[in-house]
Structure formats: C-alpha cells, structure tokens
C-alpha positions in Angstrom: 11.4 -8.9 5.6 9.5 -11.9 7.1 6.8 -11.2 9.5 6.6 -13.7 12.3 3.1 -14.5 13.5 2.2 -15.4 17.2 2.1 -19.1 18.2 -1.5 -19.7 17.7 -1.5 -17.8 14.4 1.4 -19.7 13.1 -0.5 -22.8 13.5 -3.5 -21.7 11.3 -3.5 -22.4 7.7 -7.1 -22.9 7.3 -10.2 -22.4 9.5 -10.3 -26.1 10.2 -7.4 -25.3 12.3 -9.2 -22.4 13.9 -11.7 -24.7 15.1 -9.0 -26.7 17.1 -8.8 -24.0 19.5 -10.8 -23.5 22.7 -13.0 -20.6 22.9 -10.8 -18.9 25.5 -7.8 -19.2 23.2 -9.8 -16.9 20.6 -8.8 -13.5 22.5 -5.2 -14.4 22.2 -5.6 -15.4 18.6 -7.3 -12.2 18.1 -4.3 -10.3 19.5 -1.7 -12.3 17.4 -4.0 -11.5 14.1 -4.1 -8.0 14.9 -0.6 -7.4 15.5 0.2 -9.3 12.4 -1.8 -6.9 10.5 -0.3 -4.0 12.0 3.3 -5.4 11.2 2.6 -6.3 7.6 0.9 -3.1 6.8 3.4 -0.9 8.4 6.1 -2.4 6.3 4.3 -3.4 2.9 1.5 -0.8 2.9 -2.3 -1.4 2.2 -5.5 -0.6 3.9 -5.3 -0.5 7.7 -8.0 0.6 10.1 -10.8 -1.2 8.3 -9.4 -4.7 9.0 -8.3 -3.8 12.5 -11.9 -2.9 13.3 -13.2 -6.4 12.3 -10.5 -8.8 13.7 -12.7 -10.4 16.5 -15.5 -10.7 14.3 -13.4 -12.4 11.6 -12.3 -14.9 14.1 -15.6 -15.5 15.4 -17.0 -16.0 11.9 -14.8 -18.5 10.6 -14.7 -20.3 14.1 -18.6 -20.7 14.0 -19.4 -20.9 10.3 -18.3 -24.1 8.1 -16.6 -21.9 5.5 -16.3 -22.2 2.6 -19.3 -24.2 2.4 -20.9 -21.6 4.4 -20.7 -18.6 2.2 -19.0 -15.4 3.6 -19.4 -12.3 1.6 -17.6 -9.1 2.7 -18.7 -6.0 1.3 -16.2 -3.6 -0.3 -13.2 -5.7 1.1 -10.9 -3.2 2.7 -11.8 -5.0 5.9 -10.9 -8.7 4.7 -7.3 -8.8 5.6 -7.9 -11.0 8.6 -10.0 -13.0 6.6 -7.2 -13.6 4.0 -4.8 -14.5 6.7 -7.0 -17.1 8.2 -7.8 -18.9 5.0 -4.4 -19.9 3.9 -2.9 -16.6 2.5 -0.6 -15.6 5.6 2.8 -16.5 4.0 1.6 -14.5 0.7 0.4 -11.7 2.4 3.8 -9.6 1.8 2.7 -9.5 -1.7 -0.6 -8.0 -1.0 -1.5 -5.0 -3.5 1.9 -5.7 -5.2 2.5 -6.4 -9.0 1.6 -10.2 -9.8 0.9 -10.5 -6.0 -2.2 -11.2 -3.7 -5.3 -8.9 -4.5 -6.2 -6.1 -1.8 -9.7 -7.2 -2.0 -11.5 -10.7 -2.0 -11.5 -12.3 -5.2 -13.2 -15.4 -6.4 -10.3 -16.7 -8.6 -7.7 -16.5 -5.5 -9.4 -18.4 -2.9 -12.5 -20.9 -2.5 -13.1 -18.8 0.6 -13.5 -15.5 -1.1 -17.2 -16.2 -2.0 -17.7 -13.0 -3.9 -15.3 -10.7 -5.6 -15.8 -7.1 -4.3 -14.2 -3.7 -4.4 -17.2 -1.2 -4.7 -19.8 -0.9 -2.0 -23.3 -2.3 -0.9 -23.2 -5.3 -2.9 -22.9 -8.1 -0.2 -26.6 -8.6 0.8 -27.8 -8.9 -2.6 -25.0 -11.4 -3.5 -25.6 -13.5 -0.4 -29.4 -13.4 -1.1 -28.7 -14.7 -4.6 -26.5 -17.4 -3.2 -29.2 -18.4 -0.4 -31.7 -18.7 -3.1 -29.7 -20.8 -5.0 -29.1 -23.2 -2.2 -32.6 -23.5 -1.4 -33.3 -24.4 -5.1 -30.3 -27.1 -4.7 -31.8 -28.5 -1.6 -28.7 -27.3 0.5 -30.9 -26.2 3.3 -28.3 -26.5 6.0 -25.8 -23.8 4.2 -25.5 -20.4 5.8 -24.8 -17.2 3.9 -23.2 -14.3 5.8 -23.2 -10.6 4.3 -20.6 -8.4 6.2 -21.4 -4.7 5.6 -20.4 -1.5 7.2 -23.0 1.2 8.2 -21.4 3.4 5.1 -22.1 1.0 2.6 -25.8 0.4 4.2 -26.5 3.8 2.8 -26.5 2.9 -0.6 -29.6 2.2 -2.5 -28.5 -1.3 -3.5 -28.4 -2.4 0.0 -31.9 -1.5 0.7 -33.1 -3.2 -2.5 -31.6 -6.4 -1.5 -33.1 -6.1 2.0 -36.6 -5.3 0.6 -36.3 -8.5 -1.4 -34.8 -10.5 1.3 -37.5 -9.9 3.8 -40.0 -11.5 1.9 -38.1 -14.7 0.8 -37.5 -15.8 4.1 -34.2 -17.4 2.9 -31.5 -18.5 5.5 -29.3 -15.4 5.6 -27.6 -13.4 8.1 -26.5 -9.7 7.7 -23.7 -8.6 10.0 -23.9 -4.8 10.3 -20.5 -3.6 11.1 -21.2 -0.2 12.7 -18.2 1.9 13.3 -19.7 5.2 11.9 -17.0 5.2 9.1 -16.4 4.4 5.5 -13.2 6.2 4.4 -14.5 9.5 5.7 -17.1 9.9 8.6 -20.6 8.8 7.4 -23.4 11.2 7.1 -27.4 10.9 6.8 -30.1 9.8 8.7 -29.3 6.1 8.8 -26.2 7.1 10.7 -28.2 9.2 13.2 -30.6 6.3 13.5 -27.9 3.8 14.3 -26.4 6.1 16.8 -29.7 6.2 18.4 -29.9 2.6 18.9 -26.2 2.4 20.3 -26.6 5.3 22.7 -30.0 4.4 24.2 -28.9 3.4 27.7 -32.4 2.1 28.8 -32.5 0.0 25.4 -29.2 -1.6 26.0 -29.7 -2.3 29.4 -32.9 -4.2 28.9 -31.5 -5.7 25.7 -28.7 -7.4 27.3 -31.0 -8.9 30.3 -33.2 -10.4 27.3 -30.3 -11.6 25.6 -29.1 -13.6 28.8 -32.9 -15.0 29.0 -32.9 -15.8 25.3 -29.6 -17.6 25.5 -30.9 -19.9 28.2 -34.3 -20.3 26.6 -32.6 -21.7 23.2 -31.7 -24.8 24.9 -35.3 -25.5 25.6 -36.9 -25.5 21.9 -38.8 -23.0 20.0 -41.8 -21.9 21.9 -39.8 -19.9 24.4 -37.9 -18.3 21.6 -41.4 -17.1 20.1 -42.1 -15.5 23.5 -38.7 -13.8 23.5 -39.1 -12.5 20.0 -42.4 -10.7 20.9 -40.8 -9.3 24.1 -37.8 -8.1 22.1 -39.7 -6.5 19.3 -42.0 -4.3 21.7 -39.1 -3.4 23.7 -37.3 -2.1 20.6 -40.4 -0.2 19.4 -41.3 1.2 22.9 -37.8 2.1 24.2 -36.5 3.5 20.9 -39.6 5.5 20.7 -39.8 4.5 16.7 -40.5 1.3 14.8 -37.2 -0.8 14.0 -36.2 -0.2 10.4 -34.9 -3.7 9.9 -37.6 -5.5 11.7 -40.2 -3.5 9.5 -38.1 -5.1 6.3 -39.2 -8.4 8.0 -35.5 -9.2 9.4 -34.9 -10.2 12.9 -32.9 -7.7 14.4 -30.2 -8.7 17.2 -28.0 -6.0 18.9 -26.3 -3.7 19.1 -23.6 -6.1 20.6 -19.9 -5.2 21.3 -17.9 -6.2 18.0 -14.9 -6.6 20.0 -16.0 -9.2 22.3 -14.8 -12.5 20.4 -16.2 -15.2 22.7 -19.7 -13.3 23.1 -19.7 -12.9 19.2 -19.2 -16.8 19.0 -22.2 -17.4 21.5 -24.5 -15.2 19.6 -23.4 -16.4 16.2 -24.1 -20.0 17.4 -27.7 -18.8 18.5 -28.3 -17.2 15.0 -27.5 -20.2 13.1 -30.4 -22.1 14.5 -33.0 -19.3 13.9 -34.5 -19.5 10.3 -35.0 -16.8 7.9 -33.3 -13.5 7.4 -31.5 -12.1 10.4 -29.4 -9.1 11.2 -26.8 -8.9 13.6 -25.8 -5.1 14.5 -22.2 -5.2 15.8 -20.6 -1.8 17.2 -17.0 -1.7 16.3 -14.1 0.9 16.2 -12.1 1.5 13.2 -8.4 1.0 13.7 -9.2 -0.8 16.9 -6.0 -1.6 19.0 -3.7 0.8 17.3 -4.1 4.0 19.3 -3.5 6.6 16.1 -5.7 4.8 13.8 -8.5 4.9 16.5 -8.0 8.6 16.8 -7.8 9.5 13.1 -9.8 7.1 11.4 -9.4 8.7 7.8 -5.8 9.2 7.9 -5.1 5.7 8.8 -7.6 4.0 6.4 -4.6 3.6 4.1 -1.4 5.5 5.5 1.2 3.9 3.4 4.5 2.9 5.2 4.9 3.8 8.9 6.8 3.4 11.8 4.5 1.0 14.2 6.5 2.1 17.0 6.0 5.9 16.7 3.2 6.2 14.3 5.4 8.2 11.9 3.7 7.9 8.3 7.1 7.9 6.0 6.8 10.5 3.4 9.5 11.0 0.8 11.4 14.4 1.4 12.0 15.8 -2.2 14.8 18.3 -2.6 12.6 20.5 -5.0 9.0 21.4 -5.3 7.0 18.5 -6.3 3.8 18.6 -8.3 0.3 18.5 -6.6 -1.9 15.7 -6.8 -4.5 16.2 -9.4 -7.4 15.7 -6.8 -5.8 18.7 -4.7 -5.7 20.7 -7.9 -9.5 20.0 -8.1 -10.4 21.2 -4.7 -8.4 24.0 -4.5 -9.6 25.4 -8.0 -13.1 24.6 -7.3 -12.9 26.8 -4.2 -11.3 29.4 -6.3 -14.1 29.4 -9.2 -16.9 29.2 -6.3 -15.3 32.4 -4.8 -16.1 34.2 -8.2 -19.2 32.4 -9.2 -22.0 32.0 -6.4 -23.9 29.4 -8.7 -21.1 26.8 -8.4 -21.8 23.7 -5.7 -19.9 20.7 -5.0 -21.1 17.2 -4.9 -19.5 13.8 -3.9 -20.8 10.5 -2.8 -18.8 9.5 0.4 -15.4 10.8 -0.8 -14.8 14.1 0.3 -11.0 13.3 1.4 -10.4 11.1 -1.5 -11.6 13.7 -4.1 -10.2 17.0 -2.3 -14.0 18.2 -1.9 -13.4 18.8 1.6 -11.3 21.7 0.8 -14.7 23.3 -0.4 -16.5 21.6 2.5 -14.5 23.3 4.9 -14.6 26.8 3.1 -18.1 26.8 2.1 -19.9 24.2 4.0 -23.4 25.3 2.6 -22.2 24.8 -1.0 -20.7 21.3 -0.7 -22.5 18.0 0.0 -21.2 14.5 0.8 -24.4 12.4 -0.1 -23.1 9.2 1.0 -22.1 5.9 -0.9 -24.8 6.9 -3.3 -23.7 7.5 -6.9 -27.0 7.5 -8.4 -28.3 9.9 -6.0 -25.1 12.2 -6.4 -26.0 12.3 -10.1 -29.7 13.1 -9.6 -28.9 15.5 -6.8 -26.8 17.3 -9.1 -29.2 17.4 -11.7 -31.9 18.9 -9.6 -29.6 21.5 -8.5 -29.0 22.4 -12.1 -32.6 22.7 -12.9 -32.5 25.9 -10.4 -29.7 27.6 -12.3 -26.7 26.3 -10.2 -23.7 24.5 -11.6 -22.7 21.6 -9.7 -19.5 20.0 -9.9 -20.0 16.1 -9.2 -16.8 14.5 -8.4 -17.0 10.8 -8.5 -14.0 8.2 -9.1 -14.4 6.9 -12.7 -14.8 3.3 -11.7 -17.6 4.5 -9.3 -19.3 6.7 -12.1 -20.3 3.6 -14.0 -22.8 2.8 -10.9 -24.6 6.3 -11.8 -24.6 5.8 -15.5 -28.4 5.8 -16.0 -28.7 8.7 -14.1 -26.0 10.7 -16.3 -28.1 9.6 -19.5 -31.7 9.9 -18.1 -31.4 12.8 -15.5 -28.6 14.8 -17.0 -27.8 14.4 -20.6 -31.5 13.9 -22.1 -32.3 17.3 -20.3 -29.0 19.0 -21.2 -28.4 20.2 -17.8 -25.5 22.0 -16.7 -23.7 19.3 -14.5 -19.9 19.1 -14.5 -18.6 15.6 -13.7 -15.2 15.3 -12.4 -13.9 11.9 -12.6 -11.0 11.2 -10.3 -8.9 8.1 -10.6 -9.4 7.9 -14.4 -7.3 5.2 -16.0 -5.1 2.8 -13.9 -5.8 3.2 -10.3 -2.7 1.2 -9.3 -2.6 -1.1 -6.4 -6.3 -1.2 -5.8 -6.5 -3.3 -9.2 -9.4 -4.0 -11.6 -12.4 -2.9 -9.2 -11.0 0.5 -9.3 -9.3 1.0 -12.7 -11.2 4.2 -14.5 -10.9 2.1 -17.8 -14.3 2.8 -19.4 -15.3 6.5 -18.9 -14.0 7.9 -22.3 -16.0 5.2 -23.9 -19.0 5.4 -22.1 -19.2 9.0 -21.8 -18.6 10.0 -25.5 -21.5 7.9 -26.8 -24.0 10.1 -25.0 -25.7 13.0 -26.4 -24.9 16.5 -25.4 -22.0 15.8 -23.4 -18.6 17.5 -23.7 -15.8 14.7 -22.9 -12.4 16.1 -21.8 -9.0 15.2 -20.2 -6.2 17.5 -19.4 -2.6 16.8 -19.9 -1.6 18.7 -16.8 -2.5 21.0 -13.7 -3.0 24.1 -15.6 -5.2 22.4 -18.4 -7.2 20.9 -15.7 -7.9 24.1 -14.2 -8.8 25.7 -17.7 -11.3 22.9 -18.3 -12.8 23.3 -15.1 -13.2 27.0 -15.6 -14.5 26.6 -19.2 -17.1 24.3 -17.9 -18.7 26.8 -15.8 -19.2 29.4 -18.5 -22.9 30.3 -19.4 -22.2 29.8 -23.0 -21.0 26.2 -22.4 -24.1 25.3 -20.2 -24.7 21.5 -20.5 -23.2 18.1 -19.2 -19.3 18.1 -18.9 -17.0 15.3 -18.3 -13.5 16.1 -17.2 -11.2 13.0 -16.3 -7.9 12.8 -14.4 -5.8 10.2 -12.8 -4.7 9.2 -9.5 -1.7 10.8 -8.2 0.7 13.8 -9.2 0.7 16.2 -12.0 3.8 17.6 -13.7 3.6 21.3 -12.7 5.0 22.4 -9.2 4.0 25.8 -10.3 0.3 25.1 -10.9 -1.7 28.0 -10.0 -1.9 29.6 -13.4 -4.2 32.3 -14.5 -7.7 30.7 -15.4 -8.1 30.7 -19.2 -11.2 29.9 -21.5 -10.5 26.8 -23.8 -12.5 26.6 -26.9 -14.8 23.5 -27.0 -13.5 20.9 -29.2 -9.8 22.2 -29.6 -6.6 20.3 -29.1 -3.1 22.0 -29.1 0.3 21.2 -30.8 2.8 20.0 -28.4 5.5 19.4 -30.9 5.1 19.7 -34.9 6.9 16.7 -36.1 8.5 16.0 -39.5 6.0 16.0 -42.6 5.5 12.6 -44.1 6.3 11.1 -40.7 4.5 9.9 -37.7 2.0 11.8 -35.4 1.2 10.9 -31.8 -2.3 12.0 -30.9 -2.7 11.6 -27.2 -5.6 12.8 -24.6 -5.3 13.5 -20.9 -1.9 12.9 -18.5 -0.7 10.1 -20.7 0.4 12.6 -22.9 3.4 13.5 -20.8 4.7 9.8 -21.4 4.3 10.8 -25.3 6.5 13.9 -24.5 9.2 11.6 -23.2 8.5 9.1 -26.2 9.3 11.9 -28.8 12.5 13.2 -26.8 13.7 9.5 -26.9 12.9 9.4 -30.8 14.4 12.7 -31.7 17.6 11.4 -30.2 17.5 8.8 -32.6 16.7 11.0 -35.5 13.0 10.4 -35.8 11.2 13.6 -35.6 7.4 12.7 -34.4 4.7 15.1 -34.1 2.7 15.3 -30.7 -0.7 16.6 -30.4 -2.7 17.0 -27.3 -6.6 16.5 -28.3 -7.8 17.5 -25.0 -11.2 16.5 -26.1 -12.7 13.3 -26.9 -16.1 14.6 -27.7 -16.2 16.9 -29.7 -12.8 16.0 -31.3 -10.8 18.8 -32.9 -11.8 18.0 -36.6 -9.6 21.0 -38.1 -6.6 19.8 -36.3 -7.3 15.9 -37.5 -7.7 16.9 -40.9 -4.2 18.8 -40.8 -2.7 15.8 -39.1 -4.1 13.5 -41.7 -2.9 15.5 -44.4 0.6 16.2 -42.9 1.7 12.9 -41.7 1.7 9.5 -43.0 0.9 7.2 -40.0 -0.8 7.8 -36.6 -0.5 6.4 -33.0 -3.3 7.2 -30.6 -2.5 7.1 -26.9 -4.8 7.1 -24.1 -5.1 5.7 -20.4 -8.5 3.9 -21.2 -10.0 1.1 -22.9 -9.4 0.7 -26.4 -12.9 -0.5 -27.5 -15.1 2.3 -28.3 -12.3 5.1 -26.8 -10.5 8.0 -27.9 -8.7 5.8 -30.5 -11.8 4.5 -31.9 -13.2 8.2 -31.8 -10.0 9.0 -34.3 -10.7 6.0 -36.4 -14.2 6.9 -36.9 -13.5 10.5 -37.9 -10.9 9.5 -40.4 -12.9 6.6 -42.0 -15.9 9.0 -42.2 -14.0 11.6 -43.9 -12.2 9.5 -46.4 -8.7 9.5 -44.7 -6.7 6.2 -45.0 -3.6 6.0 -42.9 -1.9 3.3 -41.0 -2.9 3.6 -37.4 -1.7 2.1 -34.1 -4.0 2.7 -31.1 -2.4 2.5 -27.7 -4.4 2.1 -24.4 -6.0 -0.5 -22.0 -6.6 -3.9 -23.8 -10.1 -5.8 -23.9 -9.0 -7.6 -20.7 -9.2 -7.5 -17.1 -5.7 -5.9 -16.1 -5.0 -6.8 -12.5 -3.0 -4.5 -9.8 0.2 -2.9 -9.9 1.8 0.6 -10.1 0.6 2.7 -12.7 3.9 2.6 -14.5 4.1 -1.3 -14.2 0.6 -1.5 -15.8 1.3 1.2 -18.6 4.5 -1.1 -19.5 2.4 -4.2 -19.3 -0.1 -2.6 -21.9 2.4 -1.2 -24.1 1.9 2.6 -23.7 4.7 3.8 -21.3 7.0 6.2 -23.0 8.9 3.2 -24.1 6.0 1.3 -25.7 5.0 4.6 -27.5 8.2 5.0 -28.9 8.4 1.5 -30.3 4.8 2.1 -32.0 6.3 5.1 -33.6 9.2 3.3 -34.7 7.2 0.3 -36.2 4.9 2.7 -38.1 7.8 4.6 -39.0 9.4 1.5 -40.7 5.9 0.4 -42.3 5.3 3.7 -43.8 8.9 3.8 -45.2 8.9 0.5 -46.7 5.6 1.2 -48.5 7.3 4.4 -49.7 10.2 2.4 -51.3 7.8 -0.2 -52.7 5.9 2.5 -54.3 9.1 3.7 -55.8 10.0 0.3 -57.1 
C-alpha cells in the first residue's frame, strides 16, 4: 500500500528542499510528517512513539543546520524516522525494518545524513565530541555538531563521561536533551527527579521566558550584552532552582527548558545557539507519542505496538485457534516470582527494560526486591555483585547485545570473586527486525572464556525454568549465564514442576543410527534440529540429536559417547561461530584425540542485517532445511570414505 504524503512533505527530498519553506509553513509540515509516520507504522510496523515525540525538533534541526556538513547524531535511533523521511528516504520508508530493506536505526552506510550508526543508548555525545575535535583539527571551524539524546539515555555513565570531557575542550557542539520522562519504560533515578524539578518550577520558567526574550533581542547587538545576560541567567538558575545547575557545573551553557513541540520557537533558539561558541545544552520538553492520543496515554505500549488501526487504535493481534506457547521473557518473569516466593534471597535487576524483560512482573509483586537501575548495564552488573556479597541471589536480566556493555564488570566484579549472580540474557541470537545492533550473537563466546561461570541455554520453556531453579541452589553458588531468544517458545503447557539439572549435562533427544551423523545443538535452535531429523528420517536417514544445554562446562561423557557412536557431527547454535559452542566441541574432541568430520552451523563472522528470525536462520544456513542439508553432506562424505577404505 502506498502512503501518500501531504503536499509540503511530498516536495521534500532533502533538507535543501525543506529550507525553501517559510518559517510559518513548518507547522503544517510537522503535521504532515507526523501523519505520514502514523500512517506508515500502522500499516508496516516499527517504532512509533519516539519518532512522534521529536517531529518538530527534527524539522527545526534540518531547517536551521546545514546537514550533512553539520553533523546530526541521534542517540539510540528509535526517534529517527522523521529524520530519515526528510533526508531522501520517504519512498523507501515502507521497507523499514524489513528483510533487505531500510534499517530501523541510523546507519552510516545507508545515508550521508546518518552521521553515526546507533542502536544502543548514550553514544551520541561522545561521538559528537569526537567529530567536533576532528573538525577543529582539520580547520573546519564553521561546522556544527549536534547530539540529540533522551533523558533516559542521559542516565548512562557514557553520557556523563562525554559531558565531562566536552566541558573542558570547549569545542563547537550542541547537546539537545529530549526530555519526555520515558525511554521504553518510564525513567527512574535522581536525574529524572532533577529534570522534573527544572521543568515544573513555575517561578524559574516565568523568569526564564522573560530572559529569553531579552536575550533574543540582545543577540543582534554583539557579544557584550550576551555576556551580561549569561551571568544573569546563571545566577537565576542557581537561585530559583535552589541548587547548582548540573550541566553548568560541567561547563556547558544550559538553555531551557523549552517547548519541544513549538517548531517556530525551536528554529529561533537553534539559530541563536549557532552563534554561541563552545559546548551548549538545549533542554527540550516533549511528549512521547505526541499527536496520537493513545500513544501519549500509554507510552510503553505504543513504543513499538506492531500493526494497528490508526482510527480505532486497535492493535492487531492474531487470534489462534489453540493454546500458544508463551514468550520466553514471560516464562522468565513468572518463574522468577515463583522462585522468589520460595526463596527470600532472590532479587531482580534490570537496566531500564522491565517490560521488555518481564521483570515488571516481579516489580509489581515484590517492589522491594526488583530494581530498574536505568540505562546503566555496567552498574546493573556491579550492583548485582554487591547484592551477592551479602548472601543474596540476584537475577540480572540484560539483553544479550546490551550485556556486552557490562562485560568488564562480569569479569572483574562477578567472576573473579566467584559471586552468585545469575545473568539471564534475553534476545540471545538473532533479534529480528532490530538488526545487527540488537542481535545477541556473541554471548556464548564471550561468556565461556571467563573462569568460574556456568554458561547454558534452554531448548524450551521447561528447560528455562529448570536452569533458573538450578542456578539458585546453594551447591551451585557462583556466576551463571542463561541465554534465551526473543519471541515464543514451543510449550503451551509450560508450567512444569521445577527440577534440578546436573550442571554440565546434556540430554538425548534422539539416538540415531550408529555410524551415522549426530546433531549437537544448544538452546532454542534445537527445535529446528528436531524438524530436520524428522525430515531426514522420512528420507531414510536416522540422525542422532543431542541437546547439550551447557556450553560450559560441556557434557564430556556425552561427547565421548557421541564421538564413539557416530562417524560425523553437526553442531548448531544461534550464536557466532568463532569461539562459540561449536568451537568448544571442536576443542574438546581435538584435546581428547577424537578426529571426526564436523560441520559447525551458526552465525558467520560477518554483520548479518535485519529480517525475521526465520529469514536470517535461512540466510545463514541453520534453519531446519539447512541443518538437514548439512547432515546429508556429512553423511555422503562419510559414506564415500567408507567405500574408499573398502576398495
């Protein structure tokens, strides 16, 4: 279906076209851009509320600045749909987040207007500062560098590290703080309270508005009046807010708060800021989901709602004719509460993803035992380590790709001290339409090389429950990593009794014909191996299948039995091939004198773009058909070797 843009938007193929509009036309353009995003996302899907909240800001930024020469960096990128539409990608927008289509996030290889590739939070200020320093080094002193960051992303340590350096370097950069009190879930922490104090101080805002009017007039008459206004403004902030200004203390000129939905006022302010040297911060107050009432009301639900009827607001859900398996994240959430009810030492921790990880279930049931620490993965890990030193058993739930951001803390603060922290890594493997910034490719490899840690992956919901239970037992005190994918499992009746699993043991799914090929799988992808063995059996090929469950420690007894019973092995993992599960199997077999033909299936050593999980499994050759084909190839190879030896 073709989405027709409004008349002003239809004429804009680049920011150069945008600049042809009169300032008073920007209100209408903003309306058309917002309508285009609503129409497109309702039909094709994608992130929703974040882009609606920055429509006017996006228009103003491209209207005022000379992009792409002036470099505009979006933090995370959920909010960059308007930016993409205004920079020549309007007609491609229906392919957003689809296989072989446009990325859902800014991406340098996609457009010169995407100054920095993003997907994880809190990188924009550091990247903008690096660009600003490079511009000064090259003598490009007229070049502007603008980082647009949300108040949720501002809570991460990286943001403050960059602010700390930027304040003393005095380069030409602007940080636009998009303050809507939301990331995906409501923001938490002292910074949120601080920003709320600023935005709700009536006295400060009244005097600030008057000062802005004066400052706007004085800017026409040179720098001296501006210097006076700066001193008055700084004194007013400190006095009326009854505290020092955090950003001023970091040597940023602070402006705001301003209405982030008044596009004409934003244009005036941004034009003024262009002429002020040094680091500046513009505090914009916006509403996530602005312009779509339901999205304004329930901002978490409408962050990425899927397809919906834009008139009624009905979010389309498939109505199955039989019970469906739950999402793995929900099995985690409910099981954690079940475990915590029986064990008062269990705690829950997540960095800003309570609904995405389903820790919100425990937060509602046991608010004193579940913590959202903000977008701060490093802190989440070390906070969990601190809990563990006092005899508690924290479940630290972090998406696999975000766990990379807390890796040093896993090593230094947890593993070296052998603390009882259970890491539950959601979105492990291919994350689907979110693409390479969110794929959980590397956790099996980067976790298994750390001493003391147990690395596991369940094949189904029952196994997830049992692994979580096993990780809480006193005899298993120490670090644990349990990974599981985005989306549904395979067991509609998943509330099975909790059972202990012996650490480092796999299970036989199918014992195949001796002398044939064995499939060794780990995690949910083992269900595709089951389909492959069924296909092969119909062809007369009786392949074995073993669910290894643990990448570390490996089930050595099972591996010895497999190596003695079969002539060849296929390993399957939804993780990177270098250093992953297949590598672990190869290392064991080589170290113990077994020499069998092996094919390792998994995520190859390249960047895999976005698409559905099944599309990406197929592309990389480890869907059910790919697994079956690997078995056929090995079977033929082994059969030829046997014939040659007989000859």
